[in-house]
C-alpha positions as CSV (number, residue, x, y, z in Angstrom):
1,M,21.7,8.6,9.5
2,R,23.8,5.6,8.6
3,S,24.8,5.0,12.2
4,K,21.2,5.3,13.3
5,L,20.1,2.7,10.8
6,G,23.0,0.5,11.8
7,A,22.0,0.7,15.4
8,L,18.4,-0.2,14.6
9,A,19.5,-3.2,12.5
10,L,21.8,-4.3,15.3
11,G,18.8,-3.9,17.7
12,L,16.6,-6.1,15.5
13,L,19.4,-8.7,15.3
14,A,19.8,-8.7,19.1
15,T,16.1,-9.0,19.6
16,S,16.0,-12.0,17.2
17,A,18.9,-13.6,19.1
18,I,17.1,-13.1,22.4
19,V,13.9,-14.5,21.0
20,I,15.5,-17.6,19.6
21,G,17.5,-18.0,22.8
22,A,14.4,-17.6,25.0
23,L,12.4,-20.2,23.0
24,G,15.4,-22.5,22.8
25,P,16.0,-25.2,20.3
26,A,13.9,-28.3,20.2
27,T,15.4,-31.1,22.3
28,G,14.5,-33.8,20.0
29,A,12.0,-35.0,17.4
30,A,9.9,-36.8,20.0
31,A,9.6,-33.6,22.1
32,E,8.4,-31.4,19.2
33,P,4.6,-31.3,19.1
34,E,2.9,-31.3,15.7
35,A,2.4,-27.7,14.6
36,D,-1.0,-26.4,13.6
37,V,-1.8,-27.6,10.1
38,E,-2.6,-24.1,8.7
39,I,0.6,-22.7,10.1
40,E,2.7,-25.5,8.7
41,A,0.9,-25.2,5.3
42,A,1.7,-21.5,5.2
43,I,5.3,-22.1,6.1
44,A,5.7,-24.9,3.6
45,G,4.0,-22.8,0.9
46,N,6.2,-19.8,1.8
47,D,3.0,-17.7,1.9
48,H,2.1,-15.4,4.8
49,T,-1.4,-15.0,3.4
50,R,-2.2,-18.6,4.3
51,L,-1.6,-18.1,8.0
52,P,-4.6,-18.6,10.2
53,I,-7.0,-15.6,10.4
54,W,-6.2,-15.1,14.2
55,L,-2.5,-14.9,13.4
56,R,-3.0,-12.5,10.4
57,H,-5.3,-10.4,12.6
58,S,-2.6,-10.2,15.3
59,I,-0.2,-8.8,12.7
60,I,-2.7,-6.1,11.9
61,V,-3.2,-5.4,15.6
62,C,0.5,-5.1,16.1
63,A,0.8,-2.7,13.1
64,A,-2.0,-0.6,14.6
65,E,-0.2,-0.5,18.0
66,T,3.1,0.4,16.3
67,I,1.5,3.2,14.2
68,D,-0.5,4.3,17.3
69,V,-4.0,4.1,15.6
70,H,-7.0,2.0,16.2
71,V,-7.2,-1.4,14.5
72,A,-10.3,-0.3,12.7
73,T,-8.3,2.5,11.1
74,V,-5.7,0.0,9.8
75,K,-8.4,-2.3,8.5
76,A,-10.1,0.5,6.7
77,G,-6.8,1.5,5.1
78,L,-6.2,-2.1,4.0
79,R,-9.7,-2.4,2.6
80,A,-9.1,0.8,0.7
81,G,-6.1,-0.8,-1.0
82,H,-3.2,0.5,1.0
83,S,-0.4,-1.7,2.5
84,L,0.6,-1.5,6.1
85,K,3.7,0.3,5.0
86,E,1.6,3.0,3.2
87,I,-0.7,3.3,6.2
88,A,2.3,3.7,8.5
89,A,3.9,6.3,6.3
90,R,0.7,8.4,6.4
91,H,1.1,8.5,10.2
92,G,4.8,9.3,10.1
93,V,6.0,5.8,10.9
94,R,9.0,4.6,8.9
95,P,9.2,1.1,7.5
96,L,12.0,0.0,9.8
97,E,10.0,1.2,12.8
98,L,7.0,-0.6,11.5
99,K,8.9,-3.8,11.1
100,R,10.6,-3.6,14.4
101,G,7.3,-2.8,16.2
102,I,5.4,-5.6,14.5
103,L,8.1,-8.1,15.4
104,A,8.4,-7.0,19.0
105,C,4.6,-7.1,19.4
106,E,4.3,-10.5,17.8
107,W,7.0,-11.9,20.0
108,H,5.0,-10.7,23.1
109,F,1.8,-12.0,21.7
110,L,3.3,-15.5,20.9
111,A,4.9,-15.6,24.3
112,R,1.5,-15.0,25.9
113,L,0.0,-17.8,23.8
114,V,2.7,-20.1,25.0
115,E,2.1,-19.1,28.7
116,A,-1.6,-19.7,28.2
117,G,-1.0,-23.2,26.7
118,K,-2.4,-22.2,23.3
119,L,0.8,-22.8,21.4
120,S,3.9,-24.8,22.2
121,R,7.3,-23.2,22.3
122,W,8.2,-24.9,19.1
123,Q,5.1,-23.6,17.3
124,A,5.8,-20.1,18.6
125,Y,9.4,-20.3,17.4
126,R,8.3,-21.5,14.0
127,V,5.7,-18.7,13.7
128,F,8.0,-16.0,14.8
129,E,10.8,-17.1,12.5
130,F,8.3,-17.2,9.6
131,I,7.0,-13.7,10.3
132,E,10.6,-12.4,10.8
133,D,11.6,-13.9,7.4
134,H,8.5,-12.5,5.6
135,I,8.2,-9.1,7.3
136,D,9.0,-7.1,4.2
137,R,6.3,-9.0,2.2
138,I,3.9,-8.6,5.1
139,I,4.2,-4.8,5.3
140,N,4.1,-4.4,1.5
141,Y,1.1,-6.7,0.9
142,H,-2.1,-5.3,-0.6
143,Y,-5.1,-7.2,0.8
144,N,-8.1,-8.1,-1.2
145,P,-10.9,-5.8,0.3
146,H,-13.0,-8.9,0.9
147,D,-10.3,-10.8,2.8
148,P,-11.9,-12.4,5.8
149,V,-9.2,-10.9,8.1
150,L,-10.5,-7.4,7.3
151,R,-14.0,-8.2,8.6
152,D,-14.8,-6.7,12.0
153,D,-15.6,-10.1,13.4
154,A,-12.3,-11.6,12.1
155,T,-11.1,-12.4,15.6
156,S,-13.7,-15.0,16.3
157,D,-11.2,-17.9,16.1
158,V,-8.4,-16.1,18.0
159,P,-7.0,-18.1,20.9
160,E,-8.2,-16.4,24.1
161,T,-5.4,-14.8,26.1
162,D,-5.1,-11.5,27.9
163,A,-2.9,-10.3,25.1
164,V,-5.7,-10.9,22.6
165,A,-8.3,-9.2,24.7
166,D,-5.9,-6.2,25.3
167,A,-5.1,-6.0,21.6
168,A,-8.8,-6.2,20.5
169,T,-9.7,-3.2,22.6
170,N,-7.1,-1.0,21.1
């Protein structure tokens, strides 16, 4: 069991290193675009609940994909007062699997946004690093049932990419 957890942790570290390496460091202050105001406010406030709705929705979509249920099922569970971790546990998904799945899915989602020109590499790097740093709080968070991200039309301001379209249909 201990070696299995160690291997999973090592895998997560390796994934993080690959992500950071793939995005690359900023080449200079002049080359860094200004990040989205909402994203920067969330990062500065150290508060994942202040991320833009489209990004918070993508986390829910990634959790649903990891748990292997519909997004509507996850949203219903969140509206009922359960955390992502509790919803995953009901479907036999362990917290480490949930974290790893969300991070991998978010990485692919952010990479697709960069490819589509919706985010810069620097913004994607900042967002991924923030999600990675806050993953425990994200999966343990209990949403307010009236949180706008839990509405069925919460994806209205999501940047359009194939990844978003694919995720919305699952």
